[in-house]
Each structure stands twice: as structure tokens, then as C-alpha cells.
C-alpha positions as CSV (number, residue, x, y, z in Angstrom):
1,M,34.3,49.3,-36.0
2,R,33.1,47.3,-39.1
3,E,34.3,43.7,-39.5
4,R,34.9,41.8,-42.7
5,A,34.3,38.2,-43.6
6,V,36.2,37.0,-46.7
7,I,34.8,33.9,-48.3
8,V,37.2,32.2,-50.8
9,G,35.0,30.1,-53.1
10,S,31.6,30.9,-54.6
11,S,30.0,27.5,-54.9
12,V,27.3,26.3,-52.5
13,G,29.4,26.3,-49.3
14,G,30.6,29.8,-49.8
15,I,27.3,31.3,-50.8
16,R,25.4,29.5,-48.1
17,T,27.8,30.9,-45.6
18,A,27.2,34.4,-46.8
19,Q,23.4,33.8,-46.8
20,E,23.5,32.4,-43.3
21,L,25.6,35.3,-42.0
22,R,23.1,37.7,-43.2
23,R,20.2,35.7,-41.9
24,L,21.7,35.5,-38.5
25,G,22.3,39.3,-38.4
26,F,25.8,39.9,-39.6
27,E,25.6,43.5,-41.0
28,D,29.3,44.1,-41.8
29,D,31.3,43.5,-45.0
30,I,31.3,40.2,-46.8
31,V,33.7,39.7,-49.7
32,V,33.2,36.6,-51.9
33,L,36.1,35.6,-54.2
34,G,35.2,33.2,-57.0
35,A,37.7,31.5,-59.3
36,E,35.2,31.1,-62.2
37,D,34.1,33.9,-64.4
38,E,30.5,33.0,-63.6
39,L,27.8,34.0,-61.2
40,P,27.5,31.4,-58.4
41,Y,25.5,28.4,-59.4
42,D,24.5,25.0,-58.0
43,K,26.7,22.1,-59.2
44,P,24.6,18.9,-58.8
45,P,22.4,19.8,-61.8
46,L,25.5,20.0,-64.1
47,S,25.5,16.2,-64.8
48,K,21.7,15.9,-64.8
49,Q,19.1,18.6,-65.3
50,L,21.4,21.1,-67.1
51,L,22.8,18.5,-69.4
52,L,19.3,17.2,-70.2
53,G,18.0,20.7,-70.7
54,T,15.3,20.4,-68.1
55,Q,16.8,23.3,-66.1
56,T,18.3,26.5,-67.4
57,E,21.4,28.3,-66.2
58,D,19.2,30.9,-64.5
59,Q,17.4,28.2,-62.6
60,I,20.5,26.9,-61.0
61,S,21.7,30.3,-59.8
62,L,22.6,30.4,-56.1
63,L,22.0,34.1,-55.7
64,G,18.4,34.5,-56.7
65,A,16.9,37.5,-58.5
66,G,18.6,40.0,-56.2
67,G,22.1,38.9,-57.3
68,W,25.1,40.1,-55.2
69,D,23.2,43.2,-54.2
70,G,20.3,41.3,-52.7
71,L,22.7,40.1,-49.9
72,Q,24.8,43.2,-49.9
73,L,27.9,41.1,-50.9
74,D,31.1,42.3,-52.6
75,G,31.1,39.5,-55.1
76,R,34.3,39.1,-57.3
77,P,33.9,36.4,-60.0
78,G,37.1,35.5,-61.8
79,T,39.2,36.5,-58.8
80,P,40.9,33.5,-57.3
81,A,42.8,33.8,-54.1
82,T,46.5,33.2,-54.5
83,A,47.9,33.6,-51.0
84,V,47.0,34.2,-47.4
85,D,48.9,35.8,-44.5
86,I,47.5,34.6,-41.2
87,D,49.7,37.0,-39.2
88,E,48.6,40.1,-41.1
89,R,45.1,38.5,-41.7
90,T,45.1,39.3,-45.4
91,V,44.2,37.4,-48.6
92,T,45.8,38.1,-51.9
93,A,43.5,38.1,-54.9
94,G,43.5,40.0,-58.1
95,G,46.7,41.8,-57.2
96,E,45.1,43.2,-54.0
97,E,45.7,42.3,-50.4
98,I,42.3,42.1,-48.7
99,E,42.1,42.3,-44.9
100,Y,39.8,39.9,-43.1
101,D,38.5,39.4,-39.6
102,Y,37.0,36.0,-40.6
103,L,38.3,33.9,-43.5
104,I,36.2,31.1,-44.8
105,I,38.0,28.7,-47.1
106,A,35.5,27.0,-49.5
107,T,37.6,26.5,-52.6
108,G,36.3,23.0,-53.3
109,V,38.1,20.4,-55.5
110,R,39.2,19.9,-59.1
111,P,39.0,16.7,-61.1
112,R,42.0,14.4,-61.6
113,T,43.2,14.2,-65.1
114,L,43.6,11.0,-67.2
115,G,47.3,10.1,-67.3
116,G,48.2,13.8,-67.3
117,L,46.1,14.4,-70.4
118,A,44.7,17.9,-70.4
119,T,41.0,18.3,-71.0
120,N,40.0,19.6,-74.4
121,E,36.9,19.6,-76.6
122,S,37.0,15.7,-76.8
123,V,38.2,14.9,-73.3
124,V,36.1,16.5,-70.6
125,S,35.3,16.4,-66.9
126,V,32.0,17.8,-65.6
127,R,32.9,20.0,-62.6
128,E,32.1,23.5,-63.9
129,L,29.4,25.2,-65.9
130,R,31.6,25.5,-68.9
131,D,32.2,21.7,-68.8
132,A,28.4,21.1,-69.0
133,R,28.0,23.6,-71.8
134,A,30.8,21.9,-73.8
135,L,29.5,18.4,-73.2
136,R,26.0,19.3,-74.1
137,Q,27.2,20.7,-77.4
138,R,29.3,17.5,-78.0
139,L,26.3,15.3,-77.4
140,A,24.2,17.3,-79.8
141,G,26.8,16.4,-82.5
142,G,26.3,12.7,-81.9
143,G,28.9,10.0,-81.7
144,P,29.7,7.4,-79.0
145,M,30.8,8.4,-75.5
146,L,33.3,6.7,-73.2
147,V,33.0,7.5,-69.5
148,V,36.3,6.7,-67.6
149,G,35.5,6.0,-64.0
150,G,32.5,4.3,-62.5
151,G,31.7,6.8,-59.8
152,F,28.4,8.7,-59.3
153,I,29.2,11.8,-61.5
154,G,30.3,9.6,-64.4
155,A,27.2,7.5,-63.9
156,E,24.9,10.5,-63.9
157,V,26.5,11.8,-67.1
158,A,26.1,8.3,-68.7
159,S,22.4,8.4,-67.7
160,S,21.9,11.8,-69.2
161,A,23.8,11.0,-72.3
162,R,21.7,7.8,-72.9
163,A,18.5,9.9,-72.4
164,L,19.8,12.2,-75.2
165,G,20.4,9.2,-77.5
166,A,24.1,8.6,-77.1
167,D,25.9,5.3,-77.3
168,V,27.6,5.1,-73.9
169,T,30.4,2.8,-72.4
170,I,31.6,3.1,-68.8
171,I,35.2,1.9,-68.1
172,E,35.9,1.1,-64.5
173,A,39.2,-0.3,-63.1
174,L,37.4,-2.2,-60.2
175,E,35.2,-5.2,-60.7
176,A,32.0,-3.2,-60.2
177,P,31.1,0.5,-60.7
178,F,30.5,2.5,-57.5
179,A,32.5,-0.1,-55.6
180,R,34.6,2.5,-53.8
181,A,31.5,4.3,-52.5
182,V,29.1,1.5,-51.8
183,G,30.9,-1.8,-52.2
184,A,31.0,-4.4,-54.9
185,E,27.7,-6.1,-54.1
186,V,25.6,-2.9,-54.2
187,G,27.8,-1.6,-57.1
188,G,26.8,-4.7,-59.0
189,H,23.1,-4.1,-58.3
190,L,23.4,-0.5,-59.6
191,A,25.4,-1.7,-62.6
192,S,22.3,-3.7,-63.7
193,L,20.3,-0.4,-63.8
194,H,22.8,0.9,-66.4
195,R,22.9,-2.3,-68.4
196,D,19.1,-2.4,-68.5
197,N,19.2,1.1,-70.0
198,G,21.6,0.3,-72.7
199,V,25.0,1.3,-71.1
200,K,27.9,-1.0,-71.9
201,L,30.1,-1.6,-68.8
202,L,33.8,-2.6,-69.0
203,T,35.0,-3.5,-65.6
204,G,38.4,-4.7,-64.2
205,V,40.3,-2.7,-66.8
206,G,42.2,0.5,-66.8
207,V,43.2,3.0,-69.4
208,D,46.7,2.6,-70.8
209,A,46.7,5.3,-73.5
210,V,44.6,8.0,-75.0
211,K,45.2,9.3,-78.5
212,Q,43.5,12.3,-80.2
213,T,42.2,11.7,-83.7
214,S,40.5,13.9,-86.3
215,D,37.2,12.3,-85.3
216,G,37.6,12.3,-81.6
217,V,39.6,9.9,-79.3
218,V,41.0,6.4,-79.3
219,V,41.4,4.8,-75.9
220,R,43.6,1.7,-75.4
221,L,42.7,-0.3,-72.3
222,S,44.9,-2.5,-70.1
223,D,43.4,-5.7,-71.7
224,G,44.8,-4.5,-75.1
225,T,41.5,-3.6,-76.6
226,T,40.9,-0.2,-78.2
227,H,37.8,1.9,-78.3
228,E,36.9,4.9,-80.4
229,A,34.6,7.7,-79.2
230,G,33.6,11.2,-80.1
231,T,33.8,12.2,-76.5
232,V,35.6,10.9,-73.4
233,V,34.2,12.0,-70.0
234,V,36.7,11.6,-67.2
235,G,35.5,10.9,-63.6
236,I,38.4,9.4,-61.7
237,G,38.3,11.4,-58.5
238,T,39.3,14.8,-57.3
239,M,42.0,16.9,-55.6
240,P,41.3,19.6,-53.0
241,N,42.2,23.1,-54.1
242,T,44.7,24.0,-51.5
243,E,47.9,25.1,-53.4
244,W,47.2,28.7,-52.7
245,L,47.7,28.0,-49.0
246,D,51.3,26.8,-49.4
247,G,53.5,28.5,-46.9
248,S,50.6,29.9,-44.9
249,R,51.0,27.6,-41.9
250,I,47.3,26.6,-42.4
251,P,47.4,22.8,-41.9
252,V,46.7,20.9,-45.1
253,D,46.7,17.1,-45.5
254,N,44.3,16.0,-48.3
255,G,42.3,19.0,-47.4
256,V,42.3,21.8,-44.8
257,L,42.3,20.3,-41.3
258,T,39.6,21.7,-39.0
259,D,37.9,20.9,-35.7
260,A,34.2,20.0,-35.4
261,S,33.2,23.7,-35.6
262,C,35.1,23.9,-39.0
263,A,37.7,26.2,-37.4
264,V,41.4,26.0,-38.3
265,Q,43.1,25.8,-34.9
266,A,46.4,27.1,-36.2
267,A,44.9,30.3,-37.5
268,E,42.5,32.6,-35.5
269,G,39.4,33.5,-37.4
270,V,40.0,31.0,-40.2
271,Y,37.4,28.3,-41.2
272,A,37.2,25.7,-43.9
273,I,34.1,24.0,-45.3
274,G,32.8,21.7,-48.0
275,D,34.8,19.5,-50.3
276,V,38.1,21.2,-49.4
277,A,37.8,20.7,-45.7
278,R,39.0,17.6,-43.8
279,S,37.1,17.9,-40.6
280,I,36.7,15.9,-37.4
281,D,33.2,15.2,-35.9
282,K,32.4,16.3,-32.4
283,G,33.7,13.7,-30.0
284,A,35.5,11.8,-32.8
285,T,39.1,11.1,-33.6
286,V,39.1,10.7,-37.4
287,Y,39.4,13.5,-39.9
288,R,37.2,13.1,-43.0
289,R,36.9,15.0,-46.2
290,V,33.3,14.7,-47.4
291,E,32.4,15.6,-50.9
292,H,28.6,15.9,-50.4
293,W,26.4,18.9,-51.2
294,T,24.5,18.4,-47.9
295,N,27.7,18.5,-45.9
296,A,28.7,21.8,-47.4
297,V,25.3,23.3,-46.5
298,E,25.5,22.1,-42.9
299,Q,29.0,23.3,-42.4
300,A,28.1,26.7,-43.8
301,H,25.4,27.0,-41.1
302,I,27.9,25.9,-38.4
303,V,30.5,28.5,-39.4
304,A,28.0,31.4,-39.7
305,K,26.7,30.6,-36.2
306,Q,30.2,30.4,-34.8
307,I,31.1,33.8,-36.2
308,I,27.9,35.4,-34.8
309,D,28.3,33.6,-31.5
310,P,31.6,31.8,-30.7
311,T,30.1,30.4,-27.5
312,S,27.3,28.6,-29.4
313,P,27.5,24.8,-29.0
314,V,28.8,22.7,-31.9
315,P,26.0,20.4,-33.0
316,D,26.3,16.6,-32.8
317,A,27.3,15.0,-36.1
318,R,24.4,14.7,-38.6
319,A,24.0,11.5,-40.6
320,P,26.1,11.9,-43.8
321,Y,23.7,12.1,-46.8
322,F,24.2,11.8,-50.5
323,W,21.9,11.4,-53.5
324,S,22.1,10.7,-57.2
325,D,19.6,10.6,-60.0
326,Q,20.1,7.9,-62.7
327,F,17.6,6.7,-65.3
328,G,14.7,8.2,-63.4
329,T,15.7,6.4,-60.2
330,K,16.8,8.3,-57.1
331,I,19.7,6.6,-55.3
332,Q,20.2,7.9,-51.7
333,M,22.9,7.1,-49.2
334,V,22.9,7.7,-45.4
335,G,26.0,7.0,-43.3
336,R,29.4,5.7,-44.4
337,P,29.1,2.5,-46.4
338,A,32.9,2.5,-47.1
339,E,33.5,2.2,-43.3
340,S,31.3,-0.9,-42.8
341,D,32.2,-4.5,-42.5
342,S,29.0,-6.1,-43.7
343,V,26.1,-5.4,-46.1
344,E,22.8,-7.0,-46.9
345,L,20.4,-6.2,-49.7
346,R,16.9,-6.2,-48.4
347,R,13.7,-5.9,-50.4
348,F,10.5,-4.4,-49.1
349,L,7.1,-4.7,-50.7
350,T,5.4,-1.3,-50.8
351,P,2.1,-0.1,-52.4
352,A,4.3,1.3,-55.2
353,G,6.1,-2.0,-55.7
354,E,9.2,-3.7,-54.5
355,K,12.0,-1.5,-53.1
356,T,15.6,-2.3,-52.4
357,V,17.6,-1.0,-49.5
358,A,21.2,-2.0,-48.8
359,I,21.8,-2.1,-45.1
360,Y,25.4,-1.9,-43.8
361,G,26.8,-2.9,-40.5
362,L,30.0,-2.2,-38.5
363,R,30.8,-4.6,-35.7
364,G,27.1,-5.6,-35.6
365,A,25.8,-2.0,-35.4
366,F,23.9,-0.1,-38.1
367,A,26.4,1.9,-40.2
368,A,24.8,3.0,-43.4
369,C,22.1,2.4,-46.0
370,V,21.6,2.9,-49.7
371,A,18.0,3.2,-50.8
372,I,17.3,2.6,-54.5
373,G,14.1,4.3,-55.7
374,W,12.5,4.6,-52.3
375,P,12.9,8.2,-51.1
376,R,10.5,7.7,-48.2
377,S,12.9,5.4,-46.5
378,I,15.6,8.0,-46.0
379,A,14.1,9.9,-43.1
380,T,13.9,6.5,-41.3
381,C,17.5,5.7,-42.0
382,R,18.8,9.1,-41.1
383,S,17.0,9.1,-37.8
384,A,18.2,5.5,-37.0
385,W,21.8,6.5,-37.8
386,E,21.7,9.6,-35.6
387,R,20.3,7.8,-32.6
388,G,22.5,4.7,-33.0
389,A,19.7,2.2,-33.7
390,S,20.5,-1.5,-34.2
391,I,20.3,-3.2,-37.6
392,D,17.2,-5.2,-36.5
393,H,15.5,-2.0,-35.4
394,V,16.2,-0.3,-38.8
395,V,14.8,-3.4,-40.7
396,A,11.7,-3.4,-38.5
397,E,11.1,0.3,-39.1
398,L,11.5,-0.1,-42.8
399,E,9.1,-3.1,-42.8
400,T,6.6,-1.0,-41.0
401,L,7.1,1.9,-43.4
402,S,6.7,-0.4,-46.4
403,S,3.3,-1.5,-45.2
404,G,2.2,2.2,-45.0
405,A,2.1,2.4,-41.3
406,S,3.9,5.1,-39.3
407,V,7.4,4.4,-38.0
408,G,8.4,4.8,-34.4
409,L,11.4,7.0,-33.6
410,T,12.4,5.6,-30.2
């Protein structure tokens, strides 16, 4: 008897799950429901390469040349799921009830809006392909840009906009951009990268009002100042797309709650992955919702393996990893800086020049690192995190790496 896996969400988590299922030998039916009227595409390039024009839409496709047929998928773009019945094991989408043996929830997140202001041609977020298209067109028309929110997506948009010649101002309510993710000290260091490249930073102020004009937008800040712009880019956080699960008995609390195998314990055969999932690591007690591309890819592999072989062991937690490209500098993060209680900015002299790594601790143990413009250091930091190395050991290994010598892994 043929089985059916229904994947709700056609971004990287959903498509990688389908790819992994096929790679591991799943020969039965796979249905992929996508909310957007687009073929699946990779989202990290939206604020970088696609906006700059260094990659095309074809180049960020997740399906490859074979399209849906290449993986023998029943792909349904523009068909969002609207309900699920875990007793009947059906998903409602496009007016149809689709039976499933396995349900993978990969619906991702949506951007928060600015004071309830709906996005339009002048006020945009960059979460979907249509957003990047619209923003690129706005940038081509010239005019100053305001970026509300000093997070990484907003910073990437600011970097791309400056490269295209725009006058850019970032507005951040905290005292430093990136502070929620990496802390004020490291955020201040990254702020210098933006100032050095011509971005104006307004910190410690919020947005009180936004008014549409014939020329664009006027934004009034909490300090009483007003700022005009042709375009406002909003990057003030996200909300998980879980409304369609209301009444389903699938547990939702700032995301779909799952165990370490990404399984929803309250519903047999149901899994959640990626930005929409709030999962618990193996042997841990804390649920976390992780909005990192790498996390979605790793969870897709875990789910596919569990479907193929439910007895397969759940792997130990991998080091959380995130990257961002800004002004030609790669910023990489390993671990959880937001859960640390100390941070030290260390500088290492390498053959390519001085490199900066922020090293975070928690109760004296190594908790995370942020490497600025030194990609070679990341393998060392990931290995150190996964084996529970001490801060002194991490520093010693990075010092060895900076000299060009090999780094021990014991």
C-alpha cells in the first residue's frame, strides 16, 4: 500500500525534506503545498545577491533543472494549507482534503508589521521573492532609504542598498544594532562596519508614526525628529505561521512544539521543522525556535531519516550556525550568544591581516563565537562547541590557526 508524505511549506526546509526522502529511498507519494505563487527558491540571497543582481531568480531555485518532476513531487504552488485534522489525518488546502501518513509542517514565519501599517510600494519587508523584486525596482528609482530595525536582514539590505548607491539610515530602538542577537559590545563593533561604509545609524529611538506622502514616506521618531524617505524597509522581527493549526490540538507556543526528532508528540506522524518549529535538543529541557537556514536543513535530514527508519537514533545537537554578508565581510556565528553571560573581543594576526572573533562564555564555559571576516575560524569554533571545549582551549586553537599551523581537535 502506497504511503503519502504531505509537506506544508516550500522553502528550504520543506524542499530539503522531500529531497532527503527521495535520497533515502522513499518511493511513495510526496505532496508539497506552497503558499506563494512561485517555484521554490532559496531565501538568503533575497537581501544580498538577488538585490544586487549578482544572482538571477533561476540561480536561487531549490528544485534544479528537473523541477518538480525531477523528484517526482506533486508540487502545488499558491496552495496554502488552511486546516489539519489529526484524527482523520487530512490537510485542507485549495478546497481539497488531502490524506497523509506523514505530515511535515514547514510553514516558516512572516514579518512583523510597523505599528499595524500594511506593506505597500513604499513600505516593504524582505521575506519573499516579490519583496526583493519590488525593492530592487524602488532602489533603481533612487531616493533615500530608511531601515527600521537593526537586525541582520535589515543590515544586509542596507549593505546592498549602499552598494547600489542609495542613501541609507538604520533606525534601531536599542543602543546598538544587532544587540538582541550578539550583545551591545559586538553590535557596536558591527555598527562601525556600517558607519565606515556610509550608513547613518540612529539608535535608542523608536518609530512613533509613519505617514505616506506623494513622494514616499515620512517617519516620526520617539525623539520628535522626522525623516523622509522614498522607501522604508521594515525588519523588526517575525511571527510563526501557525494560525492554520488553530483547533487541531497540535501544540503551538511561539511555534510548533516538537521533541528532538522534530516529532509532534500529540499527533502521530506529524513533524515540524525550520523557523516555525520550537524544538528541544536531545537531553535538553529548553524549547527553542531557531530562524537559521542551517537549522532547517539539518532538521529536514532528521525528519526524513525518522520517516524512513523510526528506530534510527536522534543525533546529538549540532552547533547552531548563522552567517551574514555585509559590505564584502562575512559575519559568522556559532553557538548562542544571547544565552551567554560574558563576551570578549579577541584579535588574531593572520597572514591575511588582523581578524576579530567575539568569544562568549556561560558560567566560565565556551558558549558561542562571532567571527568577523575570518571564515577559516568557524570550523574550529563549531568543533569546540560540540565537544564542550573551554574558552582557553578555543583561544589557543584560534591562535594556532592564525599562525597558519594546524589546529588540534582533542
